[in-house]
N, C-alpha and C positions, 0 to 999 in steps of 0.2 A: 366578650363573653364567649367562651370556648364551650362547644356543645359535643357530647361523646355520642356518635350515632352509628348505624349501620346503612350501608347502600341499599336501597329498594330496588327489587327486579324492575325494568323498565315497563313491563306489561303487568305488574301487580298493582293492587289499590293500595294508596297511601295509608299507612298505620296511624291511628291516632297516637300521639305522643304523650305520656305521661310528664307532668312537670310538678315542681314545688314551686310555691308562692315566693316572689322576692323578699328579701329582708334588708332593711336600710341599716346604715351606720348608727343612727340614733335609736333604732330597735336593740340592737346589739348592746350599745352603752348604757340603755335604761336600766340593765341589770335584772330583768325579769326572766330571762332565759337561764334555764338550769340544765347542765348535762344530765344524760339519762339515755333511754332507748331511742330518742329521737334527735339527739344532739351530742356533738363532742368539740370542744375547744383544742385548738392546738397552738403551739407558740410559734412553731416555725416547721419548715419541711428542709432538711439538708442533703441534697441529693448527692453529696459525698460520702455519706454514711449509709451504708446497706441496711442497718437495723431500723433506721428511719424510715426509709421506703417500706420495709416490710411491715413496720407498724401502721403506716398509713393503709396499706393494702389490707392488711388485718381489718382495720377499722371499717373500710369501705364495704368489705366482703361481709362482715358481721351486720352492718346495716341493711345491705341488699337482701341478706337472708331474713331479716326482721320485718322492715316494713318503711314507710317514708321517714326521711331522716335529712340531717346535713352535717357537714363538717366545716366549722369556722376557723381557717388558717390566719395566724397573726394576732392572736389574743392570748393575754395571761388570765388565769383563772384562779379563784380562791374558794375552795369548798364548792367546786363546780359551777360558780357562777363569775360574770366578767368581772376583772380586776384591772384591766388596762388592755391598751392596744400595743403590739409590736409590729408595725407596719414594715413591710418589705420595700426594698428600694429598688429591685432589678426591673427590667423592662417587664410590664405587667403581662402582655399578651404572650411574650415568650415564655415566662415562667408559668403561666396557666396552660399552655401547650405542653410543657415537660409534665405537668401533671396529668392531663389528658393523656399522654402518651404512656405513662406509666400504669394508670388505672386500665387503659385499653389493652396494653400489652401483658398486664400482670394479673388479670382477672379472667377467669373461664366460667361460663360463656360471657362473652363481651357484654356488659351491660349497655343497654340501647339508649337510655335516657339521661344518664348522669351529665349533669352541667357544672362546668367548672367557671365560675364569674368573679372576676376581679371586681372588688368595692374599692373605688380611689379615694384617698384622704389627701390632705395637704401635703403630708412628708411621705407619703408613698401609697400603698395599698395592701388590703387584705383579701383573702379567698374565701369566697362561699362556695362549698362543693354541695351541690343540691342532689340528693338521691331519692327519687321517687319509687312508688312501689313498682316492682318488677314481677310479672306473673311466670316468667321464665326462672330457671335455677335447679339445684342450688348452686351457689356462686363458690368458687375456690381461689384462694390465694395461690397462683402459680408458683411463687419463689419458694412456698414452704409445702404445697400440697394440702393446706389446711381448710377445713370447712368451720366456719364460726358463725355465731349468732349472737346478737346482742340481748343482754339482760340486765336490766337496770343501766348502770354505767360501766358494764364490764362486758368483754368478749368471752363467751364461752364455747368450747366445741360442741357441734351438733351432735346429739346422742343417735345411736345407731338406727333407732327405729324411725326417727324423723328423717334422718338420712337416706335410708332405703325409700321411704316415701317420696322424696323428692327428685328420685331418679326414675320416676315412672314414665314409661314410654308413651307419648301423646297419643298414638293411635290407639293403645290399650286402652287409656283413660277415657277416651270419647267412644270407643266401641262398648266399654263397661257401662258408661251412661246410658247409651241406647238400649242396652239389654236390660239393664234394670228398670228402665222406665217403661220400656215395653211389657214387661213381667208385671209391675205394678198396674199398668192401665188395664192389661187383660185379668189380673185378678179382682180389680173393681167392678169391671163388666160383669164378670162371671158371677160375682156375689151380689150384684145389684146394690151396692154400697151406697153409691151417689147416682143422681140422676144426670143422664148424658148430656141433656140439651145445652148446647152453645157454651160448651165448658173451656175455660182457660187450664191449661195443664202445664206444670212448670217441674222440671227435673234438674236436680243440682247435685252435682258429685264434687266435692272438695278433694283437692289433693290428699288431704288427711286421712281419706278413706283407705288409702293404702298403707297407713302408719298401723301395724297391728298392736302397737302400744297404746295408741290413742283411746282414752277412756271414752265410752258411748255416753249419751246423753242420759242423765240421771235427774231425779227429783229428791228432795229431803223428805223424810218420813212425814206423812200427815200434811205435806204441803205440795200443792199442786202448782205447776208453772203455766202462766198464761202464755198464749200464742198469738203471732200475728194473724188478722182476720182480713180476708179480701172484701167482705161485706162490713160496711160499719155498723157499729152496734156493740154489744157486750163481748169482750175477748171470750174466746175458746179457752179449754183447760185440757192439759195433755193427760191422757190416761194410758196407761200400759196396754199395749196389744202384742199381736204376734211379731216377732223380731224387732220390736222397738216401742214408740211411743206415738199416739196420734190425738188429733183434734177432729171431731166429727160433728159438725153443725147441721140441724134439721130445720125444715120449715113447719108451717102450722099443721101441715098434713103429715108429719113425721118422716117426710121424704128427706134423704141425705143431700144437702145441696153444697156442701164445702167439707174438705177433709186435708189436712196437713199432716204428713207422716214422716216422722223422723226415723230411721233403722239405726240400729245399734252400730253399724258402721258408718254412720253419717250420711248415707244416701238419703236425698230428701225428695219428696214426691208430693206436688200441691195441685189440688182440683178444686176449681170453683165453678159449680153449675150457674147457667144463666148469667154469665159474667158480662156478655153483651145483650142488650135487650132494645126494645122499641119503646118510646115513651108513649104513655097514655095521653089521649086527647089530640096533641098535634100529630102523633104518629110518625116520630122522627127515630131514626138510627142513633141511640145515644153515645156515637163513637168519642165524642169529646169526654163524656163522664167516664167510659171505659179506658182512656188513656190515661185520665188523671188517677184513677183507682189503680191500674196497673202499676204506676210510677209509685204511687204511695205503699202498695204491698210489697213490692221488691225491695223499697228502702226499709219496711219495718222486717223484711226478712233478712236482709244485710245486718240490721242492727241485733237482731236475735243472734245471728251466727257470731258476731264480734262478742257479744255478751258470753256467749259459750267458749271463746278463745279459738274459733275456727277461723283462721284468718285467710285462707285462700292460699294460691288463686283455685277458682273454681270453674268446672266445666258446666255449662248450663245450656238446657234447650227449653224452648217455650213454643206452645201450640195453642190456636183456638180451633177446637174442634167441634163436631156434631152440628154444623151450623143449618143442616136442613132437617134435624130431628123434630122441630116444632113447625107444626103447620104453618105455612105461608112466610115462615122466616126466612127460608131459602131465596125469596125473592131478592132479598138485599145482597145475596151472594151467589150468582147465577153460574159461575164457572166452577166453584169449588166447595167442598165441605169442609176443608181443613185448611187453616194458614198455619205455617210453622217456620221454625228455623230448621233448614233442611240439614245443616250440620250443627253440632253442639259448638258453642263458642267457650273459649278460655278467657276468663276475665279475673281482674284483681278483685271485684266487688260484684256481687250477683245484682245490685243495682246501677251496672255500668250504664251510663247515659247513651252511648253510641249503640250497644247492643239493644237496648230497649227502643231506641229511636227507629232503628232498622226493623225491627219486629212491628211496632205500631204502623209504621210506614207501608209495610206489606199487607196488614190488615185493611187499611183505609184503600189502598190500591185494588185490593181483591172485592171491594164492595161496590155497589153500584155508583157511589161517589168517585171511585178512580183515583 
């Protein structure tokens, strides 16, 4: 197996690699795979023909700019489905290395996690080129200067608005999220919209925020959309508010305890009061329940964004704040009133497992449980 990767700095933490699940010969031969936005079959790669190399790079670039996918080389297809193998008989490792070199030298920025994997057969091998989701980009074919994106079974040029959004400076992106989140935090506090106690606050800024052609979140006439809810129970319903849409849930005392706000430019601000609590009776800090609920809520937010065709990557910031707002609760957190991600994270999905685990670890370590 050949892996395209980059060298990490000696003193830098190891980056979690994105991967695509392996595929077997029998799964390919089964005939259930269909060419489309996540798969392409190729009969062969001829390194002696420049146009063949260009087409391969176009395909890899288009998939990189769309999402997780794979290219299988050494397969005949009919109407986009498997029709037979055309195994290659060269040295498998050397051929895979040539493909690796072509992709690494022919695409900018260098894709960090593409894998070129030979699948061996009795009379040769085929190649499985695995292309996981990459939060960086946009990706360009250096041979042509082209920016492409996969649409169905075709590669299309990226439209100017989307292309501009993908050239966002990372520092500007993170700074914008910090500023928008702080402004919304201040607005909620000033207007007493939600109770501050032990609140989980989430700020999300997709790269699509910078695409001025991106449509805002909308609802059909007379039909309101449901929203993810931190507290289990009946889902909230989006209503139009200043600059966007929001869901605002209240408790029995008509006190706001949960709000999800989607601004017209796709900045998202979520606030859930009393997200972490002390159990009645046994008087235990409900860390386990909090962790499970955070994971579920972020998963539902991720699914909501996918339904809205907001595919990321995303800048995300998480905070558990106002830990001393409620009498005696501060005893559980003796050294801090807020636990947060000090810097926003850029992730492919807002329910990124590593980001969530790091945040929950910080919450637990800040508590008396250490």
